[in-house]
Biopython code that builds the backbone (N, CA, C, O; Angstrom):
import numpy as np
from Bio.PDB.StructureBuilder import StructureBuilder

atoms = [
    (1, "MET", "N", (-13.072, -6.898, -8.177)),
    (1, "MET", "CA", (-12.187, -6.553, -9.612)),
    (1, "MET", "C", (-12.499, -5.316, -9.942)),
    (1, "MET", "O", (-11.740, -4.347, -9.947)),
    (2, "ASP", "N", (-14.000, -5.363, -10.312)),
    (2, "ASP", "CA", (-14.623, -4.036, -11.178)),
    (2, "ASP", "C", (-13.982, -2.668, -10.998)),
    (2, "ASP", "O", (-13.485, -1.925, -11.844)),
    (3, "GLN", "N", (-14.165, -2.469, -9.209)),
    (3, "GLN", "CA", (-13.867, -1.309, -9.007)),
    (3, "GLN", "C", (-12.418, -1.155, -9.104)),
    (3, "GLN", "O", (-11.944, -0.019, -9.130)),
    (4, "LEU", "N", (-11.678, -2.173, -9.159)),
    (4, "LEU", "CA", (-10.346, -1.785, -9.199)),
    (4, "LEU", "C", (-9.889, -1.308, -10.681)),
    (4, "LEU", "O", (-9.111, -0.372, -10.865)),
    (5, "ARG", "N", (-10.380, -1.953, -11.539)),
    (5, "ARG", "CA", (-10.526, -1.810, -12.721)),
    (5, "ARG", "C", (-10.689, -0.246, -13.330)),
    (5, "ARG", "O", (-9.943, 0.343, -14.112)),
    (6, "VAL", "N", (-11.680, 0.118, -12.821)),
    (6, "VAL", "CA", (-12.495, 1.362, -13.299)),
    (6, "VAL", "C", (-11.793, 2.614, -12.364)),
    (6, "VAL", "O", (-11.820, 3.744, -12.851)),
    (7, "GLU", "N", (-11.194, 2.419, -11.084)),
    (7, "GLU", "CA", (-10.186, 3.027, -10.523)),
    (7, "GLU", "C", (-8.941, 2.958, -11.401)),
    (7, "GLU", "O", (-8.744, 4.016, -11.997)),
    (8, "ALA", "N", (-8.182, 2.142, -11.606)),
    (8, "ALA", "CA", (-7.177, 1.968, -12.641)),
    (8, "ALA", "C", (-6.952, 2.563, -13.847)),
    (8, "ALA", "O", (-5.863, 2.821, -14.360)),
    (9, "GLY", "N", (-8.469, 2.842, -14.428)),
    (9, "GLY", "CA", (-9.001, 3.305, -15.785)),
    (9, "GLY", "C", (-8.093, 2.093, -16.975)),
    (9, "GLY", "O", (-7.358, 2.317, -17.937)),
    (10, "LEU", "N", (-8.472, 1.084, -16.480)),
    (10, "LEU", "CA", (-7.428, -0.260, -17.371)),
    (10, "LEU", "C", (-8.912, -1.148, -17.792)),
    (10, "LEU", "O", (-9.935, -1.156, -17.107)),
    (11, "SER", "N", (-8.724, -1.797, -18.968)),
    (11, "SER", "CA", (-9.663, -2.356, -19.416)),
    (11, "SER", "C", (-9.636, -4.271, -18.951)),
    (11, "SER", "O", (-8.521, -4.723, -18.689)),
    (12, "LEU", "N", (-10.404, -4.891, -18.907)),
    (12, "LEU", "CA", (-10.749, -5.905, -18.064)),
    (12, "LEU", "C", (-9.460, -6.857, -18.745)),
    (12, "LEU", "O", (-8.889, -7.727, -18.087)),
    (13, "THR", "N", (-9.067, -6.488, -20.360)),
    (13, "THR", "CA", (-7.996, -7.676, -20.539)),
    (13, "THR", "C", (-6.690, -7.529, -19.869)),
    (13, "THR", "O", (-5.888, -8.422, -19.594)),
    (14, "LYS", "N", (-6.583, -5.959, -19.599)),
    (14, "LYS", "CA", (-5.370, -5.432, -19.277)),
    (14, "LYS", "C", (-5.227, -5.711, -18.004)),
    (14, "LYS", "O", (-4.161, -6.141, -17.562)),
    (15, "LEU", "N", (-6.364, -5.484, -17.204)),
    (15, "LEU", "CA", (-6.319, -5.640, -15.675)),
    (15, "LEU", "C", (-5.582, -7.230, -15.572)),
    (15, "LEU", "O", (-4.562, -7.607, -14.996)),
    (16, "SER", "N", (-6.568, -7.929, -16.380)),
    (16, "SER", "CA", (-6.231, -9.261, -16.001)),
    (16, "SER", "C", (-4.745, -10.006, -16.399)),
    (16, "SER", "O", (-4.334, -11.018, -15.832)),
    (17, "THR", "N", (-4.048, -9.307, -17.469)),
    (17, "THR", "CA", (-2.804, -9.563, -17.603)),
    (17, "THR", "C", (-1.668, -9.025, -16.580)),
    (17, "THR", "O", (-0.633, -9.666, -16.399)),
    (18, "LEU", "N", (-1.894, -8.007, -16.037)),
    (18, "LEU", "CA", (-1.336, -7.234, -14.951)),
    (18, "LEU", "C", (-1.556, -8.162, -13.680)),
    (18, "LEU", "O", (-0.693, -8.729, -13.010)),
    (19, "VAL", "N", (-2.770, -8.168, -13.542)),
    (19, "VAL", "CA", (-3.158, -9.080, -11.925)),
    (19, "VAL", "C", (-3.819, -10.265, -12.344)),
    (19, "VAL", "O", (-4.979, -10.201, -12.754)),
    (20, "PRO", "N", (-3.275, -11.210, -12.292)),
    (20, "PRO", "CA", (-3.792, -12.274, -13.429)),
    (20, "PRO", "C", (-4.840, -13.374, -11.846)),
    (20, "PRO", "O", (-5.649, -14.296, -11.945)),
    (21, "SER", "N", (-4.357, -12.769, -10.794)),
    (21, "SER", "CA", (-5.111, -13.148, -9.554)),
    (21, "SER", "C", (-5.605, -12.620, -8.561)),
    (21, "SER", "O", (-5.095, -11.507, -8.431)),
    (22, "GLN", "N", (-6.610, -12.904, -7.484)),
    (22, "GLN", "CA", (-6.701, -11.834, -6.072)),
    (22, "GLN", "C", (-5.122, -12.093, -5.317)),
    (22, "GLN", "O", (-4.513, -11.220, -4.699)),
    (23, "GLU", "N", (-4.698, -13.344, -5.512)),
    (23, "GLU", "CA", (-3.415, -13.631, -4.466)),
    (23, "GLU", "C", (-2.444, -12.494, -4.995)),
    (23, "GLU", "O", (-1.848, -11.721, -4.245)),
    (24, "SER", "N", (-2.331, -12.484, -6.803)),
    (24, "SER", "CA", (-1.085, -11.734, -7.065)),
    (24, "SER", "C", (-1.469, -10.268, -6.549)),
    (24, "SER", "O", (-0.622, -9.512, -6.072)),
    (25, "LEU", "N", (-2.637, -9.980, -6.669)),
    (25, "LEU", "CA", (-2.950, -8.503, -6.344)),
    (25, "LEU", "C", (-2.828, -8.218, -4.607)),
    (25, "LEU", "O", (-2.499, -7.121, -4.156)),
    (26, "LEU", "N", (-3.130, -9.315, -3.817)),
    (26, "LEU", "CA", (-2.766, -9.363, -2.068)),
    (26, "LEU", "C", (-1.321, -9.470, -2.247)),
    (26, "LEU", "O", (-0.838, -9.302, -1.128)),
    (27, "LEU", "N", (-0.576, -9.627, -2.930)),
    (27, "LEU", "CA", (0.687, -10.157, -2.655)),
    (27, "LEU", "C", (1.431, -8.967, -3.173)),
    (27, "LEU", "O", (2.414, -8.633, -2.510)),
    (28, "ALA", "N", (1.013, -7.967, -4.698)),
    (28, "ALA", "CA", (1.241, -6.377, -4.904)),
    (28, "ALA", "C", (1.112, -5.703, -4.164)),
    (28, "ALA", "O", (1.991, -4.853, -4.018)),
    (29, "VAL", "N", (-0.006, -5.704, -3.317)),
    (29, "VAL", "CA", (-0.337, -4.249, -2.417)),
    (29, "VAL", "C", (0.137, -4.672, -1.111)),
    (29, "VAL", "O", (-0.145, -3.808, -0.281)),
    (30, "LEU", "N", (0.845, -5.824, -0.522)),
    (30, "LEU", "CA", (1.389, -6.015, 0.923)),
    (30, "LEU", "C", (3.010, -5.328, 0.394)),
    (30, "LEU", "O", (3.754, -4.615, 1.067)),
    (31, "GLU", "N", (3.191, -5.758, -0.832)),
    (31, "GLU", "CA", (4.766, -5.643, -1.141)),
    (31, "GLU", "C", (4.873, -4.118, -1.349)),
    (31, "GLU", "O", (5.989, -3.636, -1.155)),
    (32, "HIS", "N", (3.811, -3.236, -1.740)),
    (32, "HIS", "CA", (3.847, -1.618, -1.652)),
    (32, "HIS", "C", (3.563, -1.140, -0.285)),
    (32, "HIS", "O", (3.853, 0.032, -0.045)),
    (33, "HIS", "N", (3.061, -1.834, 0.613)),
    (33, "HIS", "CA", (2.795, -1.440, 1.769)),
    (33, "HIS", "C", (3.828, -1.460, 2.481)),
    (33, "HIS", "O", (3.892, -0.626, 3.384)),
    (34, "GLN", "N", (4.708, -2.212, 2.334)),
    (34, "GLN", "CA", (6.138, -2.694, 3.010)),
    (34, "GLN", "C", (7.260, -1.834, 2.514)),
    (34, "GLN", "O", (7.989, -1.281, 3.337)),
    (35, "LEU", "N", (7.459, -1.675, 1.169)),
    (35, "LEU", "CA", (8.001, -0.912, 0.694)),
    (35, "LEU", "C", (7.972, 0.682, 0.761)),
    (35, "LEU", "O", (8.915, 1.393, 0.414)),
    (36, "PHE", "N", (6.438, 1.257, 1.386)),
    (36, "PHE", "CA", (6.455, 2.686, 1.648)),
    (36, "PHE", "C", (7.027, 2.599, 3.126)),
    (36, "PHE", "O", (7.903, 3.400, 3.451)),
    (37, "TRP", "N", (6.579, 1.684, 4.008)),
    (37, "TRP", "CA", (6.941, 1.501, 5.509)),
    (37, "TRP", "C", (8.257, 1.644, 5.325)),
    (37, "TRP", "O", (8.680, 2.763, 5.615)),
    (38, "MET", "N", (9.297, 0.613, 4.809)),
    (38, "MET", "CA", (10.329, 0.852, 5.070)),
    (38, "MET", "C", (11.231, 1.843, 4.891)),
    (38, "MET", "O", (12.173, 2.060, 5.653)),
    (39, "GLN", "N", (10.877, 2.687, 3.531)),
    (39, "GLN", "CA", (11.487, 3.499, 3.098)),
    (39, "GLN", "C", (11.156, 5.105, 3.893)),
    (39, "GLN", "O", (11.918, 6.064, 4.013)),
    (40, "GLY", "N", (10.183, 4.995, 4.206)),
    (40, "GLY", "CA", (9.227, 5.814, 5.009)),
    (40, "GLY", "C", (10.471, 6.082, 6.656)),
    (40, "GLY", "O", (11.239, 6.988, 6.979)),
    (41, "ILE", "N", (10.098, 4.840, 7.251)),
    (41, "ILE", "CA", (11.031, 5.040, 8.268)),
    (41, "ILE", "C", (12.608, 5.344, 8.159)),
    (41, "ILE", "O", (13.116, 6.302, 8.740)),
    (42, "GLN", "N", (13.337, 4.440, 7.359)),
    (42, "GLN", "CA", (14.572, 4.770, 6.661)),
    (42, "GLN", "C", (15.147, 6.174, 6.852)),
    (42, "GLN", "O", (16.080, 6.559, 7.556)),
    (43, "ARG", "N", (14.063, 7.043, 5.757)),
    (43, "ARG", "CA", (14.279, 8.333, 5.604)),
    (43, "ARG", "C", (13.737, 8.968, 6.791)),
    (43, "ARG", "O", (14.254, 10.075, 6.942)),
    (44, "ALA", "N", (12.890, 8.684, 7.688)),
    (44, "ALA", "CA", (12.826, 9.610, 9.187)),
    (44, "ALA", "C", (13.947, 9.502, 9.758)),
    (44, "ALA", "O", (14.637, 10.503, 9.948)),
    (45, "ALA", "N", (14.323, 8.335, 10.122)),
    (45, "ALA", "CA", (15.521, 8.243, 11.041)),
    (45, "ALA", "C", (16.561, 9.012, 10.578)),
    (45, "ALA", "O", (17.228, 9.719, 11.333)),
    (46, "GLU", "N", (16.776, 8.918, 9.235)),
    (46, "GLU", "CA", (17.957, 9.896, 8.661)),
    (46, "GLU", "C", (17.952, 11.163, 8.826)),
    (46, "GLU", "O", (19.039, 11.741, 8.811)),
    (47, "MET", "N", (16.915, 11.805, 8.996)),
    (47, "MET", "CA", (16.855, 13.112, 9.361)),
    (47, "MET", "C", (16.901, 13.828, 10.323)),
    (47, "MET", "O", (16.598, 15.019, 10.266)),
    (48, "VAL", "N", (17.372, 13.107, 11.614)),
    (48, "VAL", "CA", (17.857, 13.643, 12.439)),
    (48, "VAL", "C", (19.052, 12.874, 13.126)),
    (48, "VAL", "O", (19.121, 11.645, 13.127)),
    (49, "ALA", "N", (20.064, 13.770, 13.756)),
    (49, "ALA", "CA", (21.120, 13.156, 14.099)),
    (49, "ALA", "C", (21.338, 12.557, 15.565)),
    (49, "ALA", "O", (22.444, 12.045, 15.741)),
    (50, "THR", "N", (20.313, 12.541, 16.807)),
    (50, "THR", "CA", (20.381, 11.985, 17.670)),
    (50, "THR", "C", (19.200, 11.061, 18.044)),
    (50, "THR", "O", (18.041, 11.162, 17.644)),
    (51, "PRO", "N", (19.752, 10.077, 18.947)),
    (51, "PRO", "CA", (18.708, 9.152, 18.824)),
    (51, "PRO", "C", (17.068, 9.199, 19.165)),
    (51, "PRO", "O", (16.088, 8.653, 18.657)),
    (52, "ARG", "N", (17.281, 10.203, 20.376)),
    (52, "ARG", "CA", (15.784, 10.590, 20.580)),
    (52, "ARG", "C", (15.252, 11.421, 19.339)),
    (52, "ARG", "O", (14.082, 11.165, 19.053)),
    (53, "GLY", "N", (15.692, 12.079, 18.787)),
    (53, "GLY", "CA", (15.179, 12.829, 17.601)),
    (53, "GLY", "C", (14.710, 11.839, 16.324)),
    (53, "GLY", "O", (13.740, 11.940, 15.572)),
    (54, "ARG", "N", (15.669, 10.951, 16.375)),
    (54, "ARG", "CA", (15.611, 10.111, 15.403)),
    (54, "ARG", "C", (13.939, 9.083, 15.857)),
    (54, "ARG", "O", (12.969, 9.185, 15.106)),
    (55, "LEU", "N", (13.894, 8.465, 16.726)),
    (55, "LEU", "CA", (12.924, 8.085, 17.583)),
    (55, "LEU", "C", (11.417, 8.891, 17.339)),
    (55, "LEU", "O", (10.314, 8.404, 17.094)),
    (56, "LEU", "N", (11.817, 10.258, 17.502)),
    (56, "LEU", "CA", (10.270, 11.165, 17.628)),
    (56, "LEU", "C", (10.207, 10.990, 15.850)),
    (56, "LEU", "O", (9.048, 10.835, 15.465)),
    (57, "SER", "N", (11.014, 10.991, 14.984)),
    (57, "SER", "CA", (10.960, 11.474, 13.921)),
    (57, "SER", "C", (10.210, 10.144, 12.962)),
    (57, "SER", "O", (9.405, 10.178, 12.032)),
    (58, "VAL", "N", (10.697, 9.333, 13.469)),
    (58, "VAL", "CA", (10.052, 7.626, 13.140)),
    (58, "VAL", "C", (8.611, 8.011, 13.611)),
    (58, "VAL", "O", (7.685, 8.284, 12.847)),
    (59, "CYS", "N", (8.567, 8.000, 14.605)),
    (59, "CYS", "CA", (6.834, 8.251, 15.370)),
    (59, "CYS", "C", (5.941, 8.962, 14.639)),
    (59, "CYS", "O", (4.838, 8.504, 14.341)),
    (60, "VAL", "N", (6.326, 10.066, 14.317)),
    (60, "VAL", "CA", (5.673, 11.094, 13.454)),
    (60, "VAL", "C", (5.576, 10.697, 12.181)),
    (60, "VAL", "O", (4.762, 11.363, 11.542)),
    (61, "PHE", "N", (6.278, 9.595, 11.406)),
    (61, "PHE", "CA", (6.021, 9.409, 10.193)),
    (61, "PHE", "C", (5.045, 8.325, 10.301)),
    (61, "PHE", "O", (4.154, 8.141, 9.472)),
    (62, "CYS", "N", (5.230, 7.637, 11.309)),
    (62, "CYS", "CA", (4.508, 6.070, 11.358)),
    (62, "CYS", "C", (2.801, 6.307, 11.838)),
    (62, "CYS", "O", (1.861, 5.525, 11.697)),
    (63, "ALA", "N", (2.829, 8.044, 12.606)),
    (63, "ALA", "CA", (1.483, 8.601, 12.986)),
    (63, "ALA", "C", (0.642, 8.681, 11.657)),
    (63, "ALA", "O", (-0.538, 8.341, 11.578)),
    (64, "SER", "N", (1.426, 9.188, 10.596)),
    (64, "SER", "CA", (0.668, 10.070, 9.387)),
    (64, "SER", "C", (0.058, 8.922, 8.586)),
    (64, "SER", "O", (-0.842, 9.242, 7.809)),
    (65, "GLY", "N", (0.459, 7.435, 8.663)),
    (65, "GLY", "CA", (-0.245, 6.538, 8.040)),
    (65, "GLY", "C", (-0.111, 6.644, 6.360)),
    (65, "GLY", "O", (0.325, 7.622, 5.752)),
    (66, "LEU", "N", (-0.489, 5.671, 5.902)),
    (66, "LEU", "CA", (-0.344, 5.388, 4.366)),
    (66, "LEU", "C", (-1.374, 6.912, 3.783)),
    (66, "LEU", "O", (-2.339, 7.558, 4.190)),
    (67, "PRO", "N", (-0.460, 6.914, 2.649)),
    (67, "PRO", "CA", (-1.141, 8.442, 1.727)),
    (67, "PRO", "C", (-2.395, 7.434, 0.961)),
    (67, "PRO", "O", (-2.312, 6.238, 0.682)),
    (68, "THR", "N", (-3.336, 8.199, 0.782)),
    (68, "THR", "CA", (-4.388, 7.751, 0.165)),
    (68, "THR", "C", (-4.397, 7.739, -1.597)),
    (68, "THR", "O", (-4.904, 8.605, -2.310)),
    (69, "ILE", "N", (-3.888, 6.852, -1.918)),
    (69, "ILE", "CA", (-3.719, 6.052, -3.519)),
    (69, "ILE", "C", (-5.022, 5.361, -3.661)),
    (69, "ILE", "O", (-5.389, 4.343, -3.074)),
    (70, "PRO", "N", (-5.869, 6.302, -4.810)),
    (70, "PRO", "CA", (-7.091, 5.529, -5.184)),
    (70, "PRO", "C", (-7.214, 3.810, -5.683)),
    (70, "PRO", "O", (-8.133, 3.019, -5.471)),
    (71, "ILE", "N", (-5.977, 3.620, -6.378)),
    (71, "ILE", "CA", (-5.604, 2.184, -6.572)),
    (71, "ILE", "C", (-5.310, 1.347, -5.758)),
    (71, "ILE", "O", (-5.721, 0.188, -5.812)),
    (72, "VAL", "N", (-4.410, 1.885, -4.708)),
    (72, "VAL", "CA", (-4.447, 0.989, -3.360)),
    (72, "VAL", "C", (-5.631, 0.853, -2.609)),
    (72, "VAL", "O", (-6.087, -0.137, -2.037)),
    (73, "ALA", "N", (-6.061, 2.020, -2.703)),
    (73, "ALA", "CA", (-7.755, 1.995, -1.808)),
    (73, "ALA", "C", (-8.529, 0.699, -2.026)),
    (73, "ALA", "O", (-8.860, -0.225, -1.282)),
    (74, "ALA", "N", (-8.762, 1.075, -3.823)),
    (74, "ALA", "CA", (-9.539, -0.268, -4.329)),
    (74, "ALA", "C", (-8.995, -1.644, -4.207)),
    (74, "ALA", "O", (-9.686, -2.655, -4.338)),
    (75, "ALA", "N", (-7.777, -1.636, -3.961)),
    (75, "ALA", "CA", (-7.254, -3.014, -3.960)),
    (75, "ALA", "C", (-7.507, -3.581, -2.606)),
    (75, "ALA", "O", (-8.089, -4.665, -2.568)),
    (76, "ASP", "N", (-7.031, -2.805, -1.086)),
    (76, "ASP", "CA", (-6.967, -2.760, -0.224)),
    (76, "ASP", "C", (-8.831, -3.332, -0.320)),
    (76, "ASP", "O", (-9.029, -4.520, -0.068)),
    (77, "THR", "N", (-9.722, -2.687, -0.580)),
    (77, "THR", "CA", (-11.138, -2.772, -0.406)),
    (77, "THR", "C", (-11.400, -4.368, -1.044)),
    (77, "THR", "O", (-12.065, -5.215, -0.447)),
    (78, "LEU", "N", (-10.875, -4.540, -2.098)),
    (78, "LEU", "CA", (-11.325, -5.701, -2.661)),
    (78, "LEU", "C", (-10.554, -6.977, -1.934)),
    (78, "LEU", "O", (-11.016, -8.114, -2.024)),
    (79, "ILE", "N", (-9.379, -6.696, -1.232)),
    (79, "ILE", "CA", (-8.859, -7.942, -0.223)),
    (79, "ILE", "C", (-9.667, -8.055, 0.707)),
    (79, "ILE", "O", (-10.252, -9.134, 0.805)),
    (80, "ALA", "N", (-9.930, -7.067, 1.603)),
    (80, "ALA", "CA", (-10.745, -7.049, 2.513)),
    (80, "ALA", "C", (-12.053, -7.792, 2.222)),
    (80, "ALA", "O", (-12.352, -8.857, 2.762)),
    (81, "ALA", "N", (-12.866, -7.096, 1.256)),
    (81, "ALA", "CA", (-13.995, -8.223, 1.092)),
    (81, "ALA", "C", (-13.543, -9.549, 0.852)),
    (81, "ALA", "O", (-14.104, -10.412, 1.527)),
    (82, "SER", "N", (-12.730, -9.894, 0.114)),
    (82, "SER", "CA", (-12.483, -11.205, -0.410)),
    (82, "SER", "C", (-11.991, -11.978, 0.953)),
    (82, "SER", "O", (-12.368, -13.148, 1.023)),
    (83, "LEU", "N", (-11.272, -11.529, 1.950)),
    (83, "LEU", "CA", (-10.934, -12.208, 3.267)),
    (83, "LEU", "C", (-12.469, -12.388, 4.352)),
    (83, "LEU", "O", (-12.542, -13.199, 5.275)),
    (84, "HIS", "N", (-13.413, -11.567, 4.008)),
    (84, "HIS", "CA", (-14.780, -11.620, 4.823)),
    (84, "HIS", "C", (-15.591, -12.913, 4.261)),
    (84, "HIS", "O", (-16.106, -13.726, 5.029)),
    (85, "VAL", "N", (-15.646, -13.010, 3.018)),
    (85, "VAL", "CA", (-15.874, -13.931, 2.865)),
    (85, "VAL", "C", (-15.953, -15.106, 2.624)),
    (85, "VAL", "O", (-16.853, -15.863, 2.260)),
    (86, "ARG", "N", (-14.385, -15.240, 2.986)),
    (86, "ARG", "CA", (-14.126, -17.014, 3.203)),
    (86, "ARG", "C", (-14.126, -17.435, 4.928)),
    (86, "ARG", "O", (-13.963, -18.604, 5.278)),
]
sb = StructureBuilder()
sb.init_structure("model")
sb.init_model(0)
sb.init_chain("A")
sb.init_seg("    ")
for serial, (resi, resn, name, xyz) in enumerate(atoms, 1):
    if name == "N":
        sb.init_residue(resn, " ", resi, " ")
    sb.init_atom(name, np.array(xyz, "f"), 0.0, 1.0, " ", f" {name:<3s}", serial, name[0])
structure = sb.get_structure()
C-alpha cells in the first residue's frame, strides 16, 4: 500500500479513507479496467461503417492494451503481489 500511497501522492489517512481494504482496491481497479475496455471497444466499433472495418478497428484497439497510468500500475502490482502470497 505504501507504493500506491506514494504514486497517488496521498497521506496514509487519506488513502485509508479512499481505499479501506485491498479487496475494495481490487474491485476499483477491476471496474476501471472493465470500463476502459467496454468504452474503447464501443468507440472503436462506432468509428467504421462496415462489419469488417468494425472488427478490424476493435482488434486494433484491443492490441493497443491499457494505457500506463501510475496509480493503476501501482494498484495492479499490489494486487498481483497479494494474490501470489495466498
